[in-house]
Every structure is written in C-alpha cells, then in structure tokens.
C-alpha positions as MATLAB code, in Angstrom:
seq = 'MGLIKQLTSFHVLIILVFLSVLMIVLFLPTSSAYQKPIVNVQTIDTTQSVNVHFYTQKDKATDSLIQLYFQKKVSLDSLLQFINSKKIFPVSAYFEEIKYLNSTSDTIWYHLGKNYYTALGFISSSDEAQSLISSAARCFNKAIYLNPNNTNAKIMLASCYIQTPSPMLGIQMLKEIEKTDSNNILLQMQLAEFSVRSNQLDKAILRYQKALKLDSNKTEIYAYLSEIYLQKKDTLQSIRFLRKFAAKISDTALKNSIHQYIQSINK';
ca = [
      -0.949   -0.662  -18.046;
      -3.526   -0.177  -21.308;
      -6.722    0.115  -19.264;
      -5.003    2.458  -16.822;
      -3.789    4.663  -18.897;
      -7.532    4.745  -21.226;
      -9.328    5.217  -17.725;
      -7.126    7.550  -16.235;
      -7.816   10.009  -19.577;
     -11.486   10.251  -18.055;
     -10.375   10.908  -14.512;
      -6.513   10.807  -13.455;
      -7.188   10.931   -9.848;
      -9.006    8.060   -9.334;
      -6.567    5.502  -10.433;
      -3.407    6.765   -9.842;
      -4.019    8.028   -6.068;
      -0.450    8.084   -5.826;
      -1.656   11.028   -6.867;
       0.953   14.895  -10.160;
      13.226   24.183  -16.133;
      12.187   27.006  -17.595;
      15.701   27.536  -18.302;
      17.642   24.759  -20.556;
      18.817   22.207  -17.568;
      18.033   23.841  -13.763;
      19.618   21.708  -11.230;
      18.097   21.364   -8.076;
      20.711   21.765   -5.465;
      21.592   18.558   -3.696;
      23.782   17.450   -0.568;
      26.540   14.742   -1.029;
      24.607   13.385    2.361;
      22.118   11.801    0.788;
      23.346   10.937   -2.343;
      24.977    8.142   -0.904;
      22.807    4.929   -1.894;
      21.589    2.553    0.832;
      23.137   -0.396   -0.914;
      26.348   -1.588   -2.650;
      24.844   -0.961   -6.471;
      25.589    1.380   -9.365;
      24.158    4.983   -8.040;
      21.787    6.200  -10.460;
      22.817    9.601  -10.747;
      20.876   11.845   -8.686;
      21.569   15.072   -9.886;
      19.480   15.013  -13.177;
      16.793   17.106  -12.863;
      13.236   18.213  -14.945;
      13.878   20.138  -17.647;
      11.108   22.103  -17.411;
      11.014   24.105  -20.560;
      10.511   20.743  -22.669;
       7.283   21.171  -21.014;
       6.362   24.591  -21.479;
       7.689   25.563  -24.897;
       4.199   25.024  -26.626;
       2.349   26.338  -23.198;
       2.574   30.185  -23.439;
       0.488   30.588  -20.464;
       2.095   28.366  -18.320;
       5.660   29.584  -19.418;
       4.717   32.985  -18.743;
       3.526   31.995  -15.338;
       6.661   30.509  -14.777;
       9.127   33.505  -15.619;
       6.855   35.803  -13.651;
       7.701   33.590  -10.579;
      11.296   33.908  -11.697;
      11.011   37.690  -11.559;
       9.221   37.160   -7.733;
       5.825   38.359   -9.123;
       3.691   34.971   -8.606;
       4.088   33.040   -5.768;
       4.846   29.740   -5.478;
       1.958   28.422   -4.521;
      -0.038   29.942   -7.099;
       2.210   28.696  -10.049;
       1.531   25.273   -8.619;
      -1.698   25.708   -8.486;
      -1.882   26.767  -11.905;
       0.082   23.588  -12.755;
      -1.648   21.138  -11.186;
      -5.100   22.447  -13.092;
      -2.971   22.027  -16.705;
      -1.625   18.275  -14.831;
       1.670   18.881  -16.204;
       2.907   16.822  -13.360;
       6.341   16.545  -14.422;
       6.848   19.975  -14.134;
       4.388   20.314  -10.636;
       6.932   17.756   -8.886;
       9.300   19.798   -9.965;
       8.153   23.002   -8.355;
       6.547   21.462   -5.149;
      10.491   20.115   -4.734;
      11.788   23.685   -5.344;
       8.542   24.595   -2.065;
       9.974   21.451    0.074;
      13.907   21.622   -0.883;
      14.558   22.689    3.038;
      11.891   20.642    4.828;
      13.642   18.039    7.151;
      10.742   15.445    7.086;
      11.378   12.322    5.618;
       7.459   11.758    4.616;
       7.655   14.959    2.946;
      10.573   14.110    0.464;
       8.734   10.489    0.278;
       5.692   12.559   -1.454;
       8.133   14.701   -3.382;
       9.576   11.156   -4.983;
       5.988    9.697   -5.400;
       5.159   12.454   -7.464;
       8.233   12.251   -9.693;
       7.650    8.188   -9.735;
       4.064    8.525  -10.379;
       5.109   11.546  -12.973;
       6.330    8.730  -15.631;
       2.731    7.338  -16.289;
       2.022   10.509  -17.466;
       5.215   10.766  -20.224;
       5.246   10.581  -23.735;
       8.300    9.218  -24.641;
      11.031    7.302  -22.918;
      13.624    9.963  -23.040;
      11.461   11.839  -20.524;
      12.356    8.991  -17.898;
      15.860    9.439  -17.438;
      15.224   12.929  -15.380;
      11.933   11.383  -13.248;
      13.737    8.280  -12.115;
      16.471    9.939  -11.016;
      14.392   13.101   -9.568;
      12.648   10.297   -7.666;
      15.313    8.391   -6.484;
      16.805   11.939   -4.826;
      13.933   12.055   -3.093;
      13.725    8.605   -1.557;
      17.658    9.031   -0.520;
      16.605   12.409    1.129;
      14.060   10.204    3.157;
      16.350    7.438    4.082;
      18.862    9.756    5.065;
      16.274   11.625    7.338;
      14.971    8.438    8.448;
      16.790    5.416    8.332;
      14.037    3.426    8.620;
      11.602    4.591    6.408;
      10.630    0.954    4.631;
       8.624    2.734    2.017;
      11.048    5.022    1.149;
      13.098    2.351    0.390;
      10.891    0.175   -1.815;
      10.551    3.136   -3.713;
      14.001    4.009   -4.398;
      14.148   -0.191   -5.020;
      11.360    0.282   -7.867;
      13.350    3.549   -9.173;
      16.424    1.027   -9.832;
      13.660   -1.704  -11.164;
      12.623    1.229  -14.040;
      16.726    1.285  -14.798;
      18.627   -1.099  -17.772;
      19.768   -3.257  -14.426;
      16.422   -4.137  -12.809;
      17.603   -6.861  -10.727;
      19.729   -4.519   -8.491;
      16.118   -3.094   -7.893;
      14.394   -6.277   -7.426;
      17.493   -7.270   -4.544;
      16.545   -4.915   -2.386;
      12.742   -5.550   -2.884;
      13.766   -9.066   -1.830;
      15.757   -7.849    1.236;
      13.121   -5.672    2.458;
      10.606   -8.864    1.928;
      13.061  -11.310    4.193;
      11.551   -8.630    7.476;
       8.423   -7.117    6.378;
       6.249   -9.382    4.010;
       3.109   -7.689    4.928;
       4.476   -4.379    3.385;
       1.203   -3.480    0.702;
       3.695   -1.527   -1.050;
       6.244   -3.925   -1.310;
       3.679   -6.190   -2.396;
       2.297   -4.430   -5.383;
       6.097   -3.159   -6.594;
       6.682   -6.637   -7.350;
       3.744   -6.984   -8.779;
       4.595   -4.470  -10.683;
       8.172   -5.650  -11.688;
       6.105   -9.024  -12.405;
       3.832   -7.626  -15.110;
       6.689   -6.130  -16.523;
       8.821   -9.178  -17.171;
       5.620  -11.070  -18.217;
       5.188  -13.335  -14.970;
       1.163  -12.583  -14.957;
       0.741  -15.474  -12.766;
       3.273  -14.372  -10.066;
       1.630  -10.684  -10.538;
      -1.793  -12.063   -9.406;
      -0.411  -13.574   -6.770;
       0.859  -10.225   -5.407;
      -1.889   -8.149   -6.284;
      -4.134  -10.796   -4.674;
      -2.110  -10.611   -1.689;
      -2.282   -6.432   -1.066;
      -5.972   -7.172   -1.592;
      -6.133   -8.936    1.527;
      -3.632   -6.699    3.472;
      -6.033   -3.665    1.821;
      -9.130   -4.159    0.081;
      -9.819   -0.647   -0.157;
      -7.077   -0.182   -2.674;
      -9.082   -0.075   -5.142;
      -6.997    0.256   -8.876;
      -5.246   -3.442   -8.270;
      -8.824   -4.336   -9.006;
      -8.090   -2.976  -12.665;
      -4.606   -4.135  -12.971;
      -6.054   -7.483  -12.059;
      -8.440   -6.597  -14.988;
      -5.394   -5.776  -17.109;
      -3.323   -9.025  -16.194;
      -6.958  -10.871  -17.302;
      -6.917   -9.371  -20.046;
      -3.507   -9.627  -21.536;
      -3.796  -13.461  -20.561;
      -6.911  -13.369  -22.771;
      -8.773  -14.641  -19.848;
     -11.946  -12.240  -20.195;
     -14.338  -13.227  -18.126;
     -11.943  -12.739  -15.206;
     -10.852   -9.377  -16.590;
     -14.547   -8.227  -16.487;
     -15.132   -9.713  -13.629;
     -12.278   -7.479  -11.677;
     -13.305   -4.885  -14.054;
     -16.730   -5.048  -12.446;
     -15.449   -4.927   -9.180;
     -13.309   -1.967   -9.860;
     -16.641    0.165  -10.801;
     -18.406   -0.557   -7.528;
     -16.267    0.278   -5.427;
     -15.772    4.241   -6.513;
     -18.348    7.175   -6.637;
     -17.604    8.795   -9.190;
     -20.227    8.353  -11.739;
     -18.382    9.378  -15.116;
     -15.886    7.095  -14.938;
     -18.282    4.196  -13.413;
     -20.016    5.264  -17.147;
     -16.171    4.728  -18.818;
     -15.922    1.674  -17.386;
     -19.031    0.057  -18.247;
     -18.032    1.640  -21.643;
     -15.113   -0.182  -21.784;
     -16.883   -3.514  -20.688;
     -18.757   -3.162  -23.751;
     -15.640   -3.013  -25.963;
     -13.986   -6.058  -24.354;
     -17.499   -8.042  -24.825;
     -17.349   -7.282  -29.190;
];
C-alpha cells in the first residue's frame, strides 16, 4: 500500500511487525518430505532460492563480508547482524534460513517463512518476487510438515499462492481454514489483504475491523484502513484512522511523519 511504503521509509520496524547468493544461484538443501503441498493444488516451485549476489553486487562492504563468511573468517551471526543493520531483507532471510537449516521447530520455520514473505514489501521489482515466494512457501511447508496443526503456517502458505498467477488456489485454502477457525486474526488480515489486491475495498474494511476486534493492539491495521479509505476518496475517514494509528505508537519520529502525511492529504 502507498501509505505503508511512505511511512516505512521513516521507520520500517514500527509498521511491519512481521518484522527483514554470493554465487549466481545457491540452492538451499531441500527435503522431498516437506515439498509435498498440503492440498491438491498446483505446487509452487520451492527449490528456488534468493540470488544474494543480485542484492550485493553494488554493495562492496556486504559482498566482502559474505565472502569472508564463506571462507569461514566471519561468523554467521556477525554476518546477519551486519546485513540486518543494512536492511537488506531478502538477503537477511536467506542467511537466517541457513542458520536454522537443521531446526526441527515448526515455530522457527514459520518465522523463517515470514521473513521471506515480509521481504516482498521491500523489493524494487516484481522480478524479485518469485524467489521470495518460493522460499517462503518452502519454509511454511516445512513448518507444516513438522506440525500439521500449525494453522498460521497454513494461512501463510495460502498467502504465498495468492501471490501467484493463480490466486484463487490460495483463497480456497483460506476459506477452508475459515470454516473451523474464523477468529484467527492472521486469517482475517490475509483475507483483507487479498480483498485490497482484488479491489474489494468494502470487504477489506470488514475484515480489518474484525481483526481489530480480535486484537486492538494490531496498530498497523489502522494504517491499512487509512490507506483503504484514501483509495475510496474518503479523506475524513482516512485521517481518522491515521490519527488512531499515531495515538497507538510511541515513536516520536514516526508520529511526526504521520502528522506531515496528514497535512499533505489535507492540501
């Protein structure tokens, strides 16, 4: 959303809570056990991985540190700390997956998938999306393989399908989950996101409002609702939710940026 992108330029971590190959292509080891889709739909190619060199080719400091890591002269934790400080989210997600590659925790694999999925909000070209979606789906599949009852991993796997040319496959998956877990806040937020993508703004508003009833501390929803009302050309409602968003956060710099944005809307 336009507003979210503008605000994150001031302070990325406040709005996106779900908040982050040196060689031409480095494929992470995969297991056939967790490549199996959880429903009978066209499978995302989860063997694809992030091309780290694409993001570091113009960043000599990061590229050099990655080379030192592969030469075993720098620890993975040190490398991750540096990459995180540079906010290169696709690369950070890639190396964090390497760090936890042998984990048997579905919670960790869900977290790794969210890293890749969140990175979609920080790419500059749609050409970068495929490897991130594939990597996210790989991690969510692994989480589900380790714990078939991990509903949130299923929701996010469905969300990966929504990002493909066949989005209805993902929607079908979400609808199945909704039959038994309609009060899942993540489910409501992902369905709202799809409603926005398909220009069903009134449906998106209802979904986000339900999510707020389930958890009023999901402050980013106020920003999403503000953006939706702005798209509907309802400036008063847009500003109303933006002010609610500002009231919920403590970061002074972000508050100031929001007030500046409100002034720009009023002009």
